[in-house]
C-alpha positions, 0 to 999 in steps of 0.5 A: 593398648588402653585398659578398660575401666575396672568392673563395676556393679549396678547401684540401681536396677529393675524391670520396666513395664513397657506394655504388651506384657513386656518387662524390660530389665534395666540397670544403672552404674557409675556416678549417679550425677554423671553424664547419662549414657545408654548402652544399646546391645546388638543381636538383636537379642544378645542382651547386655553384658557386664563388660559393656559397663567397662568402657565408661569412666565410672566417675564421669558417667551415669551408665545405663544398660537394658535388655531389649524385649524378650532377651537377657533378663527381660520378660517374657523370654524368647527361648520359650516358644510360647512367647509371642514376638509380634510386639517385638519390632524396631518401633517397639524398641525405640518406644521402650528406649524413650519410656526408659529415658522418662522413667530414669529422669534423663533429659539427654543421653549419649548412645553407645553400641554396635552391630544391630545396636547401631541400627536401633540407635540410629532409629531412636536418634532420628525419631528423638534427636533432641534427646541424644547428646552424642553417639559412639557407633561400632560396626555400623549397620542400617539393616537395609535389605541389601545388607541382610541379603549380603550377610545371609547369602552374598558373603557365602561366596567366601564360604560356599560350603558353610553357606550350603550347610546353612541353606540345608538347615531349613529343609522345608524352604523352597526358592533359592533366590528368596533369602528372606524366605530362608530366614523366615523358615529359620524363624519357624524352626526356632519357634517349633514346639519340639526342643530338638528342632529349636536347638538344631536350628539355633546351632545351624544359624550360629554356625553360619554366623561364626563362619562369617567372622572366622577370618578375624585374627584379632576378633573373638572366634565362635562369638555367636555360638558361645553362649548358654542354650536359652540365650542362644535360642532367644538370640536366633529366634529374635534375629530371624524374626527381625531379619526375615522382616527387614526390621520393619524399616522402610528400605534405606530410611535410616541413611535417607533421614541421617540429616536429622542427626545434624548437631549430634556429634558422632564417632563411627568406628568400623573394622576394615575387614568386617565381612558381614557388615562391609565398611561401605555402610559406615562410609555412606553414613559418615557422608550423610551425617554432617557431625560424624567422624569415621574411624577405620580400624585396620586390624579389625573385623566385626568382633573387634580388636585391641585397636578397636577397643582403644578407639571406643575408649578414646571416643567415650573419654572424649565425650565424657566432659562435654556439656 
């Protein structure tokens, strides 16, 4: 296995005022004169992590990370039920990324991320293709309604007991066929003034997410629930907010507009055994994006494997010296 690069610390960081009362945390690591690269984290609402810095050669890359609205070190934080999420949508995040690019004086940057991050990267790149040099995408999602329905209901055929518990976690919900109604019910629970109600809903939500990845022998068990209480509640609150609204994206728009990515080299890295985000997603995108190369990782699910880590490092190293 290839080793990630050694840990590095930011040489610059701050909070950017992006409007609507939001302050977005950002940091920059590596070589100030290196190739600009932006890390786009998943969740939505997971925040960026220190290990995400380590996929980049610090001598060749200027690595930029940021916490999306209302999570991580961005303010205000979604763990506070008084924080209004109405100005937290995919379109707001795309605008935040563009504002951050301008703030840091970047002409074009490589985009790297996965899971929800891949949806946000695609939305940004299709809106601003002239600002994207390359893309490395893991665990491809496009947050179509069909993908949401699969993740929060369809995959329950493999985990019927766990899905029944997930369904029972929103006792006020009516209508078994309306999965978006169930997700909206969770969004209300994790915004409840009662901290016990919020904590219980967050535990029930992440118990389901952990069940979906539980068969991944090379992945990270309990990847969703293993985080501090405030970070856990913020992630679930933002996830339920986004997915109950189908991320405010016209159905299928990211795949339909993938032709806008022509001229942007991309590497799509997807685990064969990703139950939550089936390989079909990456396959369809690779067929629609003329400059993308699909890498199927045979020993990986959604949370990765050493082999997937090698593929990410190889893709980022491969782009490092590209003008």
